[in-house]
C-alpha positions, 0 to 999 in steps of 0.5 A: 773914614768920611761921612757920606754926605761930604762924599756926595758933594757934586754928585748928581743924585736922583734919590736917597734912601737912608742917612747920608750921616753914615761914616764910610771907610773906603769905596769899592766897585768890586763887591769881592773887596768890600769889607764892613763900613765900605761903600759899593758903587754898582757899575754897568760894565761891558762883561759884568753888571755891578748891580748883580752884586749889590746883595753880595756887597750888603752881606759882606758889610757895605753901609751904602750903595750907589747905583742906577737902578735900586734893588728890589730888596732894601735893607734898613741898615743900608743907605741906597743913593740912585744916580744916572751914571755911577761911572761919573759918580765914582769919580766925584766920589773918589776925588772926595774920599782922597781930598781932591788930590788931582788939584794939589799937583800939576796933572798933565793928561796925553791922548791920541793913538800913538805917542802917549807912552813916550810923551808922558815917560820923557816928561816925567823923566824931564821934570825929575831932571829939572829938580821937580818931584814927578809922577807917571801913569802910563801904559808901562807903569805907575811911578814917583820918585824911585818907586815903581809898580806895574801898570794894568791899564793905559788909564787905570780906574778913577779910584786907583787914580786918586788913591795913587795921586793922594799917595804922591802928594804926600810924598811932595810930588808936584807934577804928574804925567798921565796917559788918557785912553779913549777907553778911559775917557768913555768909561768915566776913568777921568771923571773928577780929576783936575788937569793942569793940561792936556796934550793931543798927539795924533789920531789914527785907525785903532779901537774901532772894535770898541767905539764902532766908528772913526767919529765916535773914536775922535769925539771921545778923544775930544771930550777930554779937552772940552772938560779942561778948566780955563786955567789948564792949557790944551796942547795939540799937534796941527800936523794931524788933520784932527788936531785943530778939531780937539781945540774947538770947544775947549775952555783952556789956553790953546797952544799948537805944535807941528813939524810940517806947518805953521805953529806955536812951537815948531821943530825940523828934523836935520839929521836921523841915524840909529844913534840918534837925531839932530833936531832944530826946536824953536830955532835951537839945535839939540841932539837927541837919543831918540829916532824918527820923525814921530820921535820929533813930533813926541819930543816937540810936544814934550818941549812945548809942554815943559815950556807951558809948565813954566820951565826954562827953554835952555834947561829943556833943550838940555835935558832933552839931549840926555833923555833915553828912549822909552822901554819897547819904543824904538828900542835898539839891540846891536848884535855881534854880527852888526845886526841891528834888532829894533823892538817897537810896540807899533800895533796899529797901521799908522805906527807900524808904517812910521817905524818902517819909514823911519828904518828906510830913511836911516838905511843904506838899502845894501841891507835887508829889512826883516819885519816880524809882526802880528795883531792882537785877538778880540780886538779891531779886525779892520786894522789886520789887512792894513797892517799886512799891507804896510809891513809887506810893502815896507820890508824886504822879508815879513814874518807874520806871527802871533801877538796876543791872540787872547780868545781867537785862533792865531792862525785865523788872525795871521790869514786876515792880516795876510789878506791885505798884502799886495800880490807883488809882495807875497814873495816876501812873506812867511807865516810862523804862528809861534812868535819865538820860532818867528824870531828864531827864523828872523835870526837865521835869515839876517845877515851882517848889517841887516835890520830886524824889526819886532813890532807890536808888543814892545814893553809887554812881558807876556803873551795872552792866550786863552785867558792866561798870560804866559811870560814872553818878552820880545827883547829877552827872547831877541837877546837869547836868540841873536846871540846863539845864531851862528853865522 
């Protein structure tokens, strides 16, 4: 329990009605979770406006309300705090309530279109192997030591983040690696957090349904680096044309990494096969279990960040050689018939192209490459034809199917994907709406030595259809189908 005046430290306040000496037991921005003694933060969201639920929160016993617009009915027993931006206020309030846990460990944020989950997960594993107690906040899970819980968002709300950080600090965790999404930045989910470092991976066509245009998407990512403290590091990928832009206004110590151009941290991909690849990082050769140019970049970012966090270069290389692929990221299933099935989360045009190019580099071309892919509903429609064009051009056979259609009709999504396929590639295309049926057809089409890529969902264990989530795991379905397939 804390005094409201202590929670308001650092919050830009426009007006207060009532006494700030009021004791607060908890902070909530969901009125359904308010209990007597709680503080309610009314946020203006995309689908709901928390200001409409102030009266309900008061009925349930809230002692204070933080809002952008004061309600018409003011209750004498309740303290009202008016601010310009409740999302920013929530970040500071949360940090104050949990005694600034992000300052008590080294919190590193990873942002970019692709590679966030892989880099965060690899850093989490690497620092654990180096003897540090580490934590992870990712698309896949939130974890520390031997504790794991399923994640609901790439970047959780700032209240949940502070609660989690407070919990792990008490357990002795010293480092935490966190995915920072563009949605999270725009919605204030990292407000009030203190980062020891930030990593930029790349920027490609994604989330334009939310941000409106590429410039806004890019500048949202940049905000993360603009907010870093002088004591933090800002690490960027110079192989991406937006890499240098991210560092333009940062106060943090800057560092760069690249495979293709001069940078502070350099790597070369020497050999690549399905079992792994040989890299030369900062002049030292290392074999890794990960595969592909994009993973070479990811591993270089991991190496650079670890060194910036003062880990020993030789110790880093040793652990990089032992790291395993992240769940649903170029995850390989080998069947008895010598068919290689690859499960990957690639759901943007660039990510899909990267995976397909990697497969085409490894293969001998005596086998067929069969791709199964779809696009999510209620998301960026502009990318759908681009996905179709790249999938068909870089595969011998492509099956367009359902991903997470959400509120859209799967057939319409698939038709929009197919609209981008070049005329000369139409002969490669199959359209199968049910995802499990699409995987089954690929199982029947694949012959000994062939490669099957199942793209788009990766680690996800569900399909989201008309507001409901149904159990669906690409890896489990593939194991079942390919084991049953008759030759």
